[in-house]
N, C-alpha and C positions, 0 to 999 in steps of 0.2 A: 438484343440480346437478352433482356428480361424476359420478354414472351418466349424466347428458345429455352431457356435456362428455365422456367415455369412447367412449360410443357415435358420437358425431361425430367423432372422431379415427380411427376404424377406413375403411379404405379401402373396405372391403365390406362388406356385410350379408348373412348366407343368405336365399336368395330360394325363393321358392315354383316350382314350374314353371311355372306358368299365370300370365300377365303379370296378367290381372285377380283373381288372388288374392293376389297379391305384393302390389299395388297397396291391395288392403284391410286386408292385413295389417298394413303400414309403416304407411298412414294412421291406423289405430286404435291402432297403437303410440304414434303421435303421441300421439294424443288421452288414451291414459289414461297416459303419464308426465308430462306438462304439467299434466294433470287433478289427478293425485297432488301434484306439485309445489306446484299452487296450495294444496289441501287443506292441505300442510304450512304454504306461507306463512300463511294464515288463522291456526293453529293457534298458528303463531311468533308473530304479532302480537296474540293473547293474545284482548281484548274483542272479540264480533263484532258490530262496526258497520260503516255501509256506508263508511263511510271507512277501516276496515283491509281489506273487501272491494276495494275500491278499489286501494287501495295494493297489496295481494297482487297483482290483477289486472295492474298498472303492471309491478309486477317482473318477473313472469314473461312479459310480453309482450317487456320489451326485451330478457330472459335468452336468449327463442326467437329474436329478430332478431339478437342477438349468435352464437347458435349457427347460424345459418343464415351469417354472416358466416364464423366459424371451419370450418366447413364449403368454404368457397371457399378458403382454403388447405391442405386436405386432399386428396391426388391420389385420384381416382376419384369424388370426390365433389362436387356441386354444390349451391350453395344456390337454394331455391326459395320464393319469396313466400308460395306456397299453403301450405307447410308451417307456416309462421306463423298460419293461418289456423284448419289443423286442430289446432293445439296451442291456439288461442284457443277451439275449439268445446269441447277437454275441458274448458278450466277454466269455461265458460259452462254446459256439465251437469254439473261440482260443486257450482257457487254456485248453481242453480236446484234442486238436490237439496239443498244445506244449509238452502236458505231454505222446504223444502218444497211447492215450485212445481210439482216432477213427482214 
């Protein structure tokens, strides 16, 4: 959570020269950082039950939403609801992988 908060506090992030490549890199970063966050939340909750998977998912989604709100107060940054979607997609990939579905 600290890493995510710190990155959200930066006014600008390094950018790739090509716009489409920059977009892919940044959205992939969203998926990876929230996938890792979700994985760590599942581990912190202990027993791998459906309830704990859901609790971890909800905590991470609420944090993703709060992160976008936080960005609205950071000069040069803008909140994007679609970023919460990319964050959630990263969590879904981790969930599917942890359950042996992919």
